[in-house]
C-alpha angles and dihedrals in degrees: 000000000000120000112286122241095244090059092049088049089056090049091054090050091051093048091051093046093050090048089053093047102039106020112190091354092077111072118186120214138167131041098342091056086058091048087060086061091053094260108166095216112110121225132191104199142048124233121198141180115206118205145235096011131120096202138036088227089066091069102029100094095044092045093050091047091051092049093046090053089070113101113275092350123157116195131195122178138193134182128222132171093275109031152004108249120202124187112206117198121190111172107303093346125099122191130179118215114190121194133191127186122223135165090232140004126178108240144169136200124265132167128236089202101108094047093040093053089054087061097040093252135127116262124230138192109249137173122252130183108276106268098234089052090046090053091051091052091045091054090049091048092050090049090057100043107017099218119166087218088067091049089055091053090047089051092049096049095042104033103029104030094031098232125154119204121262099252099206092053093047093046090050091052090049091056088073113027109184102196120205092187115112114244097022131104110276095219129020143133126256136188126225089252091054090051089050089054090052091051091051090050092049092049092052091052098050116118132182090241095050093048092047094049094052099039106034090098091054106037137042124243092259090058095044097053108101092353093132088062093051091048091053092054093049094046093048091052093046093048090051090050092050088056094047128096088249090071096047 
Protein backbone atom coordinates (compact mmCIF):
# COMPACT_ATOMS: atom_id res chain seq x y z
CA UNK A 1 0.00 0.00 0.00
CA UNK A 2 1.32 3.45 -0.89
CA UNK A 3 2.15 5.93 1.85
CA UNK A 4 -0.99 7.39 3.44
CA UNK A 5 -1.72 11.10 3.35
CA UNK A 6 -1.49 11.58 7.16
CA UNK A 7 2.08 10.27 7.13
CA UNK A 8 3.04 12.57 4.27
CA UNK A 9 1.48 15.45 6.20
CA UNK A 10 3.75 14.60 9.14
CA UNK A 11 6.72 14.49 6.79
CA UNK A 12 5.92 18.00 5.53
CA UNK A 13 5.70 19.22 9.13
CA UNK A 14 9.10 17.67 9.92
CA UNK A 15 10.73 19.17 6.81
CA UNK A 16 9.40 22.60 7.69
CA UNK A 17 10.45 22.30 11.33
CA UNK A 18 14.00 21.22 10.44
CA UNK A 19 14.25 24.08 7.94
CA UNK A 20 13.24 26.49 10.71
CA UNK A 21 15.70 25.00 13.21
CA UNK A 22 18.72 24.32 10.98
CA UNK A 23 18.28 26.54 7.92
CA UNK A 24 20.78 25.73 5.17
CA UNK A 25 22.59 23.25 7.43
CA UNK A 26 19.84 20.62 6.91
CA UNK A 27 19.98 19.14 3.41
CA UNK A 28 17.23 16.76 2.34
CA UNK A 29 18.00 13.87 0.01
CA UNK A 30 16.30 10.68 -1.18
CA UNK A 31 12.71 10.00 -2.13
CA UNK A 32 11.12 13.02 -0.48
CA UNK A 33 13.40 15.37 -2.40
CA UNK A 34 11.94 13.82 -5.56
CA UNK A 35 8.39 14.23 -4.21
CA UNK A 36 9.07 17.97 -4.07
CA UNK A 37 9.59 17.71 -7.84
CA UNK A 38 6.17 16.03 -8.25
CA UNK A 39 7.59 12.52 -8.46
CA UNK A 40 4.68 10.07 -8.04
CA UNK A 41 6.71 7.52 -6.06
CA UNK A 42 5.64 7.39 -2.44
CA UNK A 43 8.21 7.34 0.34
CA UNK A 44 7.87 6.69 4.06
CA UNK A 45 11.04 8.19 5.52
CA UNK A 46 13.18 11.32 5.42
CA UNK A 47 16.93 11.30 4.73
CA UNK A 48 19.11 14.26 5.65
CA UNK A 49 22.70 15.40 5.48
CA UNK A 50 23.70 17.97 8.11
CA UNK A 51 26.61 20.30 7.33
CA UNK A 52 29.22 21.28 8.26
CA UNK A 53 29.64 18.67 10.99
CA UNK A 54 32.30 16.04 11.54
CA UNK A 55 30.17 13.79 13.72
CA UNK A 56 26.54 12.70 13.96
CA UNK A 57 26.74 13.41 17.70
CA UNK A 58 27.20 17.09 16.89
CA UNK A 59 23.62 17.33 15.62
CA UNK A 60 21.88 14.68 17.72
CA UNK A 61 20.64 16.84 20.59
CA UNK A 62 19.39 19.67 18.37
CA UNK A 63 17.72 17.25 15.98
CA UNK A 64 15.93 15.39 18.75
CA UNK A 65 14.81 18.69 20.31
CA UNK A 66 13.43 19.89 16.97
CA UNK A 67 11.52 16.65 16.41
CA UNK A 68 10.14 16.61 19.95
CA UNK A 69 8.83 20.14 19.47
CA UNK A 70 6.23 18.78 17.04
CA UNK A 71 2.77 18.41 18.63
CA UNK A 72 2.34 15.11 20.50
CA UNK A 73 5.60 13.70 19.08
CA UNK A 74 7.56 10.91 20.74
CA UNK A 75 11.12 10.46 19.51
CA UNK A 76 13.59 7.59 19.93
CA UNK A 77 17.05 7.64 18.34
CA UNK A 78 19.85 5.18 17.68
CA UNK A 79 23.30 5.49 16.15
CA UNK A 80 25.00 3.15 13.71
CA UNK A 81 28.21 3.44 11.73
CA UNK A 82 26.57 5.36 8.89
CA UNK A 83 23.73 7.43 10.31
CA UNK A 84 21.69 8.71 13.22
CA UNK A 85 18.23 7.16 13.01
CA UNK A 86 15.28 8.80 14.74
CA UNK A 87 11.82 7.23 14.96
CA UNK A 88 9.09 9.84 15.33
CA UNK A 89 5.72 8.66 16.61
CA UNK A 90 2.73 10.95 16.50
CA UNK A 91 -0.44 9.13 17.46
CA UNK A 92 -0.80 6.16 15.09
CA UNK A 93 1.86 7.50 12.70
CA UNK A 94 5.49 6.35 12.65
CA UNK A 95 8.16 8.16 10.65
CA UNK A 96 11.87 7.42 10.32
CA UNK A 97 14.27 10.34 9.99
CA UNK A 98 17.82 9.37 9.10
CA UNK A 99 20.65 11.86 9.46
CA UNK A 100 24.25 11.86 8.30
CA UNK A 101 26.91 14.44 9.14
CA UNK A 102 29.33 15.79 6.53
CA UNK A 103 31.68 18.74 6.31
CA UNK A 104 30.15 19.72 2.98
CA UNK A 105 27.37 18.66 0.63
CA UNK A 106 26.45 20.35 -2.65
CA UNK A 107 22.87 21.54 -2.40
CA UNK A 108 20.22 23.66 -4.05
CA UNK A 109 16.97 25.32 -2.98
CA UNK A 110 13.53 23.77 -3.42
CA UNK A 111 10.16 24.69 -2.00
CA UNK A 112 7.80 22.49 -0.01
CA UNK A 113 4.89 24.76 -1.03
CA UNK A 114 3.03 22.49 -3.49
CA UNK A 115 3.17 19.48 -1.19
CA UNK A 116 2.47 21.58 1.88
CA UNK A 117 -0.66 23.14 0.36
CA UNK A 118 -2.01 19.64 -0.33
CA UNK A 119 -1.84 19.08 3.44
CA UNK A 120 -3.07 22.54 4.49
CA UNK A 121 0.36 23.61 5.71
CA UNK A 122 2.65 26.55 5.05
CA UNK A 123 5.39 25.96 2.50
CA UNK A 124 9.05 26.76 3.10
CA UNK A 125 12.23 27.04 1.09
CA UNK A 126 14.55 24.18 2.04
CA UNK A 127 17.87 22.80 0.84
CA UNK A 128 18.11 19.51 -1.03
CA UNK A 129 21.13 17.63 -2.32
CA UNK A 130 22.06 19.05 -5.71
CA UNK A 131 20.24 16.94 -8.26
CA UNK A 132 23.23 15.95 -10.40
CA UNK A 133 25.05 14.79 -7.26
CA UNK A 134 21.92 12.96 -6.10
CA UNK A 135 21.70 11.14 -9.43
CA UNK A 136 25.35 10.09 -9.18
CA UNK A 137 24.77 8.65 -5.71
CA UNK A 138 21.56 6.96 -6.86
CA UNK A 139 23.39 5.25 -9.73
CA UNK A 140 26.07 4.07 -7.33
CA UNK A 141 23.45 2.83 -4.88
CA UNK A 142 21.63 0.91 -7.63
CA UNK A 143 24.94 -0.61 -8.72
CA UNK A 144 25.47 -1.97 -5.21
CA UNK A 145 21.96 -3.27 -4.44
CA UNK A 146 20.13 -3.56 -7.82
CA UNK A 147 16.68 -2.40 -6.74
CA UNK A 148 14.12 -1.47 -9.39
CA UNK A 149 13.06 1.34 -7.04
CA UNK A 150 16.47 2.93 -7.66
CA UNK A 151 16.02 2.52 -11.43
CA UNK A 152 12.73 4.39 -11.18
CA UNK A 153 14.40 7.28 -9.36
CA UNK A 154 17.21 7.29 -11.94
CA UNK A 155 14.59 7.39 -14.70
CA UNK A 156 12.76 10.26 -13.01
CA UNK A 157 15.84 12.41 -12.47
CA UNK A 158 17.34 11.76 -15.90
CA UNK A 159 14.33 11.41 -18.18
CA UNK A 160 11.71 13.60 -16.50
CA UNK A 161 13.77 16.29 -14.77
CA UNK A 162 16.56 16.24 -17.37
CA UNK A 163 19.49 15.79 -14.97
CA UNK A 164 22.81 14.18 -15.87
CA UNK A 165 24.95 12.63 -13.13
CA UNK A 166 27.84 14.53 -11.58
CA UNK A 167 30.71 12.60 -13.11
CA UNK A 168 33.32 13.25 -10.44
CA UNK A 169 30.98 12.03 -7.69
CA UNK A 170 30.00 8.94 -9.65
CA UNK A 171 33.60 8.10 -10.56
CA UNK A 172 34.61 8.42 -6.91
CA UNK A 173 31.84 6.04 -5.84
CA UNK A 174 32.89 3.56 -8.53
CA UNK A 175 36.41 3.46 -7.15
CA UNK A 176 35.06 1.43 -4.24
CA UNK A 177 31.95 -0.53 -5.15
CA UNK A 178 30.63 -2.27 -2.04
CA UNK A 179 28.27 -4.83 -3.54
CA UNK A 180 25.35 -6.17 -1.52
CA UNK A 181 24.50 -8.74 -4.20
CA UNK A 182 25.11 -12.38 -3.21
CA UNK A 183 27.77 -14.11 -5.26
CA UNK A 184 29.55 -10.95 -6.40
CA UNK A 185 32.82 -9.41 -5.28
CA UNK A 186 32.25 -7.31 -2.17
CA UNK A 187 34.62 -4.54 -3.18
CA UNK A 188 35.95 -3.67 -6.61
CA UNK A 189 36.52 -0.80 -9.00
CA UNK A 190 34.41 -0.01 -12.03
CA UNK A 191 34.66 2.39 -14.94
CA UNK A 192 31.83 4.51 -16.30
CA UNK A 193 31.73 2.26 -19.36
CA UNK A 194 31.36 -0.84 -17.18
CA UNK A 195 28.50 0.81 -15.33
CA UNK A 196 26.90 1.62 -18.68
CA UNK A 197 27.11 -2.07 -19.58
CA UNK A 198 25.40 -2.96 -16.31
CA UNK A 199 22.59 -0.48 -17.05
CA UNK A 200 22.10 -2.00 -20.50
CA UNK A 201 21.96 -5.48 -18.98
CA UNK A 202 19.44 -4.35 -16.35
CA UNK A 203 17.25 -2.68 -18.98
CA UNK A 204 17.18 -5.83 -21.08
CA UNK A 205 16.05 -7.88 -18.09
CA UNK A 206 13.17 -5.64 -17.01
CA UNK A 207 9.71 -7.21 -17.12
CA UNK A 208 6.28 -5.81 -16.36
CA UNK A 209 5.84 -8.37 -13.60
CA UNK A 210 9.18 -7.62 -11.96
CA UNK A 211 8.57 -3.88 -12.03
CA UNK A 212 5.07 -4.29 -10.64
CA UNK A 213 6.20 -6.58 -7.81
CA UNK A 214 8.92 -4.23 -6.61
CA UNK A 215 7.07 -0.94 -7.05
CA UNK A 216 3.40 -1.69 -6.31
CA UNK A 217 3.83 -0.36 -2.76
CA UNK A 218 5.19 2.94 -4.12
CA UNK A 219 3.23 3.66 -7.31
CA UNK A 220 -0.36 3.45 -8.46
CA UNK A 221 -1.57 1.20 -11.26
CA UNK A 222 -1.68 4.08 -13.72
CA UNK A 223 2.03 4.75 -13.14
CA UNK A 224 3.04 1.08 -13.26
CA UNK A 225 1.42 0.27 -16.60
CA UNK A 226 4.13 0.23 -19.27
CA UNK A 227 6.72 1.50 -16.81
CA UNK A 228 9.27 -1.17 -17.79
CA UNK A 229 9.30 0.32 -21.32
CA UNK A 230 9.90 3.83 -20.03
CA UNK A 231 12.67 2.60 -17.77
CA UNK A 232 14.38 0.88 -20.71
CA UNK A 233 14.40 4.10 -22.72
CA UNK A 234 15.85 6.14 -19.87
CA UNK A 235 18.52 3.57 -19.03
CA UNK A 236 19.57 3.20 -22.67
CA UNK A 237 19.96 6.97 -23.02
CA UNK A 238 21.89 7.25 -19.77
CA UNK A 239 24.18 4.35 -20.68
CA UNK A 240 24.92 6.00 -24.04
CA UNK A 241 25.74 9.27 -22.28
CA UNK A 242 28.09 7.52 -19.84
CA UNK A 243 30.04 6.17 -22.84
CA UNK A 244 30.15 9.54 -24.60
CA UNK A 245 32.97 12.11 -24.52
CA UNK A 246 30.69 14.39 -22.48
CA UNK A 247 31.06 12.06 -19.50
CA UNK A 248 34.83 11.70 -19.73
